[in-house]
C-alpha positions in Angstrom: 69.1 37.1 52.1 70.2 39.1 49.1 72.7 41.8 49.8 71.8 45.4 48.9 74.1 48.1 47.4 75.0 51.0 49.6 77.1 54.1 49.3 78.2 56.8 51.7 78.9 60.4 50.9 79.8 63.6 52.8 77.1 66.2 52.3 77.3 70.1 52.3 81.0 69.9 51.4 83.2 69.4 48.3 85.9 67.7 50.4 85.8 64.1 51.7 85.9 63.6 55.4 84.2 67.0 56.1 80.5 67.9 56.0 77.8 65.5 57.2 78.2 61.7 56.4 75.2 60.0 54.9 74.5 56.3 54.2 72.4 55.5 51.1 70.8 52.0 50.8 69.4 51.2 47.4 66.9 48.6 46.2 65.2 48.8 49.6 61.6 47.9 48.6 61.5 44.6 50.5 62.8 46.0 53.7 60.5 46.3 56.7 60.5 49.4 58.9 62.3 47.4 61.6 65.0 46.2 59.2 65.6 49.8 58.1 65.9 51.0 61.7 68.4 48.2 62.4 70.5 49.1 59.4 70.4 52.8 60.4 71.6 51.9 63.8 74.4 49.8 62.3 75.7 52.7 60.2 75.2 54.9 63.3 75.4 58.1 61.2 73.1 61.0 61.9 70.8 59.8 59.1 70.5 56.9 56.7 68.3 57.1 53.6 66.6 54.1 51.9 65.8 54.3 48.2 62.7 52.5 46.9 60.6 52.3 43.7 58.4 55.5 43.5 54.7 55.3 43.8 54.4 57.5 40.8 56.6 56.4 37.9 57.1 60.0 36.8 59.1 60.5 40.0 62.7 59.4 40.6 62.4 57.5 43.8 60.5 57.0 47.1 62.7 57.4 50.1 62.6 56.8 53.8 65.0 58.5 56.3 66.1 57.3 59.7 68.0 58.5 62.7 69.8 55.7 64.5 66.8 55.7 66.8 63.7 56.7 64.8 62.3 57.4 61.3 61.9 61.1 60.4 59.6 62.6 57.7 62.1 64.8 56.0 65.8 65.8 56.3 68.0 68.1 54.3 71.3 66.4 54.0 69.9 63.0 53.0 67.8 64.8 50.3 70.8 66.6 48.9 73.2 63.6 49.1 70.7 61.1 47.7 69.7 63.4 44.8 73.3 63.9 43.8 74.0 60.2 44.1 71.0 59.3 41.9 71.8 62.1 39.4 75.3 60.9 38.9 74.1 57.4 38.1 72.2 58.7 35.1 74.4 61.5 33.8 78.0 61.7 32.5 80.3 64.4 31.5 81.5 67.7 33.0 78.3 69.7 32.5 74.7 68.6 32.9 71.5 69.5 34.6 68.9 67.1 36.1 65.7 67.1 38.2 65.5 64.4 40.9 62.0 64.1 42.4 61.9 62.3 45.7 58.7 61.0 47.4 59.4 61.7 51.1 57.1 61.1 54.1 56.7 64.9 54.5 55.8 65.3 50.8 57.2 65.5 47.3 60.6 67.1 47.1 62.0 68.2 43.7 65.7 68.6 43.7 67.6 70.4 40.9 71.1 69.0 40.4 73.7 70.8 38.2 77.2 69.8 37.3 79.6 72.4 36.0 83.2 71.5 35.2 82.8 68.3 37.2 81.5 70.2 40.3 78.0 69.1 41.4 75.6 71.2 43.4 72.0 70.4 44.3 69.1 72.6 45.6 65.7 71.6 46.9 62.6 73.6 47.9 61.4 72.7 51.4 58.2 70.6 51.2 56.6 72.5 54.2 56.7 76.0 55.5 57.5 76.5 59.2 54.8 77.0 61.8 55.4 78.0 65.4 55.1 75.6 68.4 54.9 76.3 72.1 57.2 75.2 74.9 59.4 76.6 77.6 61.9 78.9 75.9 63.1 80.8 79.0 66.7 81.9 78.7 67.4 80.7 82.2 66.5 77.1 81.4 68.2 77.2 78.0 71.3 78.6 79.6 71.5 75.9 82.2 70.8 73.2 79.6 73.6 74.4 77.4 76.1 75.4 80.1 75.8 79.1 79.3 74.7 82.2 81.2 71.3 83.6 80.4 73.1 86.7 79.2 74.6 84.8 76.3 71.2 83.8 75.0 69.7 86.1 72.4 70.8 89.3 70.6 68.9 92.2 69.1 65.4 91.1 68.2 66.4 87.4 68.2 65.0 85.3 71.0 64.6 81.5 71.4 61.6 80.0 69.6 60.3 76.6 68.5 59.3 76.0 64.8 58.1 73.0 63.0 58.0 72.0 59.3 58.1 68.2 59.3 60.7 67.9 62.1 60.7 70.6 64.8 63.6 72.4 66.5 64.2 74.9 69.3 66.2 77.8 67.7 68.5 79.5 70.1 70.3 82.7 69.1 73.6 83.3 70.8 75.4 86.5 71.5 78.7 85.6 69.7 81.1 82.8 68.6 82.5 82.2 72.1 79.1 81.3 73.4 78.5 79.0 70.3 81.9 77.2 70.9 81.2 76.8 74.7 77.7 75.4 74.3 77.2 71.8 75.4 74.1 69.8 76.5 74.2 69.6 80.3 72.6 67.1 82.6 69.3 67.5 84.3 68.6 70.9 82.8 68.9 69.4 79.3 66.5 66.7 80.2 64.0 69.3 81.4 64.4 71.3 78.3 63.9 68.2 76.2 60.7 67.4 78.0 59.3 70.9 77.9 60.4 72.0 74.4 62.2 69.7 72.0 65.0 67.2 71.9 66.6 69.0 68.9 68.3 72.3 69.5 69.7 74.6 66.8 72.1 77.3 67.9 73.2 80.2 65.7 75.1 83.5 65.8 76.0 86.0 63.1 79.3 85.6 61.4 79.7 88.3 58.8 77.8 89.5 55.8 74.8 87.2 55.2 76.5 84.4 57.1 75.7 82.5 60.3 77.7 80.0 62.3 75.4 77.2 63.6 75.4 74.0 65.7 72.7 71.4 66.3 72.4 69.0 69.2 69.9 66.0 69.3 71.5 63.5 71.7 68.1 61.9 72.5 67.8 61.0 68.8 71.2 59.3 68.8 72.9 62.5 67.3 75.1 64.1 70.0 75.9 66.8 67.5 75.2 67.1 63.8 77.8 68.5 61.3 75.1 69.9 59.0 71.3 70.0 59.4 69.5 70.9 56.2 66.0 70.6 57.6 66.8 72.9 60.5 68.5 75.3 58.1 65.3 75.5 56.1 63.1 76.0 59.2 65.6 78.7 60.3 64.0 80.9 57.7 61.1 81.6 60.1 63.5 82.7 62.8 65.1 85.1 60.4 61.7 86.5 59.3 60.7 87.4 62.9 64.2 88.7 63.5 63.9 91.2 60.7 66.6 89.6 58.5 64.6 88.9 55.4 63.5 91.1 52.5 59.7 91.2 53.0 59.1 91.4 49.2 62.0 89.5 47.6 64.6 86.8 48.0 67.3 86.8 50.7 70.3 84.4 50.5 72.5 83.3 53.4 75.4 80.9 54.0 75.2 78.7 57.1 78.5 77.3 58.4 78.0 74.3 60.7 80.2 71.5 62.1 83.3 73.6 62.7 83.5 72.6 66.4 83.4 68.9 65.3 86.2 69.2 62.8 83.7 68.6 59.9 82.9 72.1 58.5 79.8 72.3 56.3 78.5 75.0 54.0 74.7 75.2 53.6 73.1 77.6 51.1 69.8 79.1 52.3 67.5 81.2 50.1 64.2 82.5 51.3 61.4 84.1 49.1 58.9 86.5 50.8 55.9 88.4 49.6 54.0 90.9 51.7 56.1 90.0 54.7 55.3 86.2 54.6 57.6 83.4 53.5 56.5 81.8 50.2 59.4 79.4 49.5 62.6 78.1 51.2 65.4 76.5 49.3 68.5 74.7 50.6 71.6 74.1 48.4 74.8 72.2 48.8 77.3 69.7 47.4 78.2 66.1 48.2 81.2 63.9 47.6 81.4 60.1 47.6 83.4 58.3 50.2 82.7 54.5 50.1 80.4 51.9 48.5 79.6 48.2 49.0 76.9 45.8 49.9 75.0 45.2 53.1 73.1 42.1 54.1 69.8 43.0 55.7 69.0 41.7 59.1 66.4 38.9 59.5 62.9 40.2 59.2 
């Protein structure tokens, strides 16, 4: 079977061996879903993205994204990393601008990519806006599931909520950086939380002017902890809206710092447009740096 080109990069960082690692497998048109899942499990990164010929020739590529355990409709760090990878293939020089249009399962995702003095940054608009979901968000259960006290859950007008926009996450505000550092999925209570709410939990706490420190756990998806979660960062906009952190008639920008506790710090740019107190657009921005490249032989179909 013909080997396929692949590359890895670290996303939401400009320094190798920080940020969130991503595997990019190209020329993946002939792969079955089962083969893609097997390859994603072999890389064993939080996500692997497969690049295929677009359905519409005016678009750059069709892509499919996989956890080690399952396919997902949309994810932020694969979108940023893949767009930068493809843009670099068709641009040269120290300064350029490009538009990469990715056909993802969740919808069409245009990504603007700009290179200035050799530094590359990409930004996409989220394909879906968040909607609320139900579930048990009691501070007592969440505290037990994370090894925290109920008093460490929530601050001000921020309380735990579940939101969905493609993937869904339980968003848990924490009272400070000590609670964020101490959090860890814990035994039977975590299993109960997963059954009643969601297997993916996004933690956050304020960290200065327009900045949040964040963490994300999804052990049931094969991701014990994620260094940077672009999809959750986009959905986080809804949590910020109900928490009173957004301009109801304008654009508000934030920096989300994730992965510090893992030794892989990541910087995620979040911009949210609102009109009449409702979110109209969410954008995620970040950089990516190449780490390795090679060829991979697909498993038998």
